[in-house]
C-alpha positions in Angstrom: 128.1 143.0 -11.1 130.2 145.5 -9.2 127.4 148.0 -9.6 124.9 145.5 -8.2 127.2 144.9 -5.2 127.5 148.7 -4.6 123.7 149.2 -4.8 123.0 146.3 -2.5 125.6 147.7 0.0 124.0 151.1 -0.2 120.6 149.7 0.4 121.7 147.6 3.4 123.5 150.6 5.0 120.3 152.6 4.6 118.3 149.7 6.0 120.4 149.6 9.1 119.9 153.3 9.7 116.2 153.0 9.3 116.0 150.0 11.6 117.7 152.1 14.3 115.2 154.9 13.7 112.2 152.5 14.0 113.6 151.0 17.1 114.1 154.4 18.7 110.5 155.5 17.7 108.9 152.4 19.2 111.0 152.8 22.4 109.6 156.3 22.8 106.0 155.7 21.8 104.9 156.8 25.3 107.4 159.6 25.8 105.7 163.0 26.2 106.7 165.5 23.5 108.7 162.9 21.5 109.1 163.6 17.8 109.6 160.5 15.5 112.6 159.9 13.3 111.9 159.4 9.6 114.0 158.7 6.6 114.0 159.4 2.9 115.0 155.8 2.4 111.6 154.5 3.5 109.8 156.7 1.0 112.0 155.3 -1.7 111.4 151.8 -0.3 107.6 152.2 -0.6 108.0 153.2 -4.3 110.1 150.1 -4.9 107.6 147.5 -3.7 106.9 144.9 -6.2 103.4 144.2 -7.5 102.9 141.4 -5.0 103.5 143.8 -2.2 107.0 142.3 -1.5 110.0 144.6 -1.6 112.2 144.0 -4.7 115.9 144.0 -3.9 118.2 146.1 -6.1 115.4 148.5 -7.3 116.1 151.4 -5.0 119.3 152.6 -6.5 121.8 154.4 -4.3 119.9 155.9 -1.3 121.5 158.1 1.4 121.4 156.5 4.8 120.1 159.5 6.8 117.2 160.4 9.1 115.4 163.5 9.9 112.9 164.6 12.7 109.2 164.7 12.1 107.9 167.7 14.0 104.2 167.2 13.3 101.8 167.9 16.1 101.1 165.1 18.6 97.7 164.6 20.3 96.9 166.6 23.4 96.1 164.4 26.4 94.4 165.8 29.5 96.1 165.2 32.8 94.5 167.9 35.0 97.9 168.6 36.5 98.5 172.4 36.6 102.1 172.3 35.7 101.6 170.0 32.7 101.6 172.3 29.6 101.1 171.3 26.0 101.7 173.4 22.9 99.3 173.6 20.0 101.3 175.0 17.0 104.9 175.2 15.9 106.4 176.6 19.0 108.9 175.2 21.6 109.5 175.8 25.3 113.0 177.1 26.0 115.2 175.3 28.6 118.3 177.0 30.1 121.3 174.8 30.6 125.0 175.5 31.4 125.8 174.4 27.8 123.2 176.7 26.2 119.6 176.8 25.4 117.6 173.7 24.5 114.1 173.5 22.9 111.4 171.1 23.8 107.7 170.3 23.4 107.7 168.3 26.6 105.8 170.5 29.0 106.0 168.4 32.2 107.2 171.0 34.7 107.9 171.2 38.4 108.9 173.7 41.0 112.5 173.5 42.4 113.5 174.5 46.0 114.1 178.0 44.8 110.6 178.3 43.5 111.7 178.2 39.8 109.8 176.4 37.2 112.0 173.5 35.9 111.7 170.5 33.6 112.0 166.8 34.6 115.8 167.1 34.5 115.8 170.1 37.0 116.7 172.6 34.3 115.2 176.1 34.3 112.3 176.9 32.0 112.9 180.2 30.4 110.5 183.1 30.8 110.5 186.3 28.7 112.1 188.2 31.6 114.1 185.4 33.2 113.0 182.3 35.2 109.4 181.8 36.2 109.4 181.9 40.0 106.4 180.6 41.9 105.9 182.4 45.3 106.6 180.0 48.2 103.2 180.9 49.6 101.4 179.7 46.4 100.4 176.2 45.8 101.0 174.8 42.3 97.3 174.2 42.2 96.7 177.9 42.2 99.1 178.6 39.3 97.3 179.6 36.1 98.9 179.6 32.6 97.0 181.5 29.8 97.0 180.5 26.2 99.7 183.0 25.3 102.0 181.6 28.0 101.3 184.3 30.7 101.7 182.8 34.2 99.9 184.0 37.3 99.8 182.8 40.9 96.9 183.5 43.2 95.6 185.8 40.5 98.8 187.9 40.3 101.0 187.9 37.2 104.4 186.5 37.8 105.8 186.1 34.3 105.4 184.8 30.8 106.8 181.7 29.2 109.3 182.2 26.4 107.9 180.4 23.3 109.9 180.3 20.1 109.7 178.7 16.7 112.0 178.2 13.7 111.5 178.9 10.0 113.4 175.7 9.2 113.3 173.0 11.9 116.1 171.1 10.1 118.5 173.2 12.2 117.5 171.2 15.3 119.0 167.9 16.4 117.8 165.7 19.2 119.8 165.6 22.4 117.6 163.2 24.3 114.8 163.7 26.9 112.6 165.1 24.1 114.9 168.1 23.8 116.6 169.7 20.8 119.6 172.0 20.2 120.6 174.2 17.3 123.2 172.9 14.8 123.5 176.3 13.1 123.7 179.9 14.3 120.0 180.7 13.9 118.0 183.1 16.0 114.6 181.7 16.9 111.5 184.0 16.6 108.6 184.4 19.0 105.9 181.7 18.5 103.0 184.1 18.3 100.6 181.5 16.7 101.3 178.8 19.3 98.8 178.2 22.1 99.5 176.8 25.6 97.1 174.3 27.1 97.3 174.0 30.8 96.6 170.6 32.3 97.6 168.7 29.1 100.5 166.8 27.8 101.5 166.4 24.1 101.7 162.8 23.3 104.4 161.3 21.1 103.7 161.6 17.4 104.7 158.0 16.7 101.9 156.1 14.9 102.3 152.6 16.4 100.7 150.6 13.7 102.5 152.4 10.9 105.8 152.0 12.6 105.2 148.2 13.0 104.3 148.0 9.3 107.4 149.9 8.5 109.5 147.4 10.6 107.9 144.4 8.8 108.6 146.0 5.4 112.2 146.8 6.3 112.7 143.2 7.5 111.4 141.8 4.2 113.6 144.1 2.2 116.6 143.1 4.4 115.9 139.4 3.6 115.6 140.2 -0.1 119.0 141.9 0.0 120.5 139.0 1.8 119.3 136.7 -1.0 120.7 139.2 -3.5 124.1 139.1 -1.9 124.0 135.3 -1.8 123.1 135.2 -5.5 125.9 137.6 -6.4 128.4 135.6 -4.3 127.4 132.4 -6.2 127.8 134.2 -9.6 131.3 135.5 -8.5 132.4 132.0 -7.5 131.1 130.6 -10.9 133.0 133.3 -12.9 136.2 132.6 -10.9 135.9 128.9 -11.7 135.4 129.7 -15.4 138.3 132.1 -15.4 140.6 129.5 -13.8 139.4 126.8 -16.2 138.0 124.5 -13.6 
């Protein structure tokens, strides 16, 4: 019985973590460049479904309550805006901040008062030789970005975006605003197989229907675990009554 209580507790802890992940995914379904949160728990959950399609409580065993980031490619949506840039491939844009470099797939950029290319938070977008500076005499409409990240203004080269990738994306953690930072001392490499698409945004990679199905399945399993706890509680009360001779 103690083992049953421990397994149910482990399952419900993992459920709570997965609920938070699903809620975060659904809240960011329209966020440009957002990468969905996933969990090993849900994969185990799908294998534990009963023949009737209902989750069976107590069949998962002990599952770690942890999430990871799904970096699969999102759809490219045309916007026609010259400073909207989307990446096709495994690469990331590099954002310079006072706390260090961040990495993002959110290519919604602007020009600050100094002429520098910046993200929606006003942080500098890294170029291979420093910030990308748009001449004050050049309209953003006349900025061109090639597939390899080369930037030109009025037909004149002004820099090249720094695009990087990682052999193991598990070293990245989310810091909000569709940005990520390193959790280990890893040196990124140039993203030579990544293509820049000007006038596009990369949509969130959250599949709405699948996330809703995931939410429903988690809810059913939670209900099954609550019933399991109630049953264990009744059994404990009965055993205590027997032990006390009542």
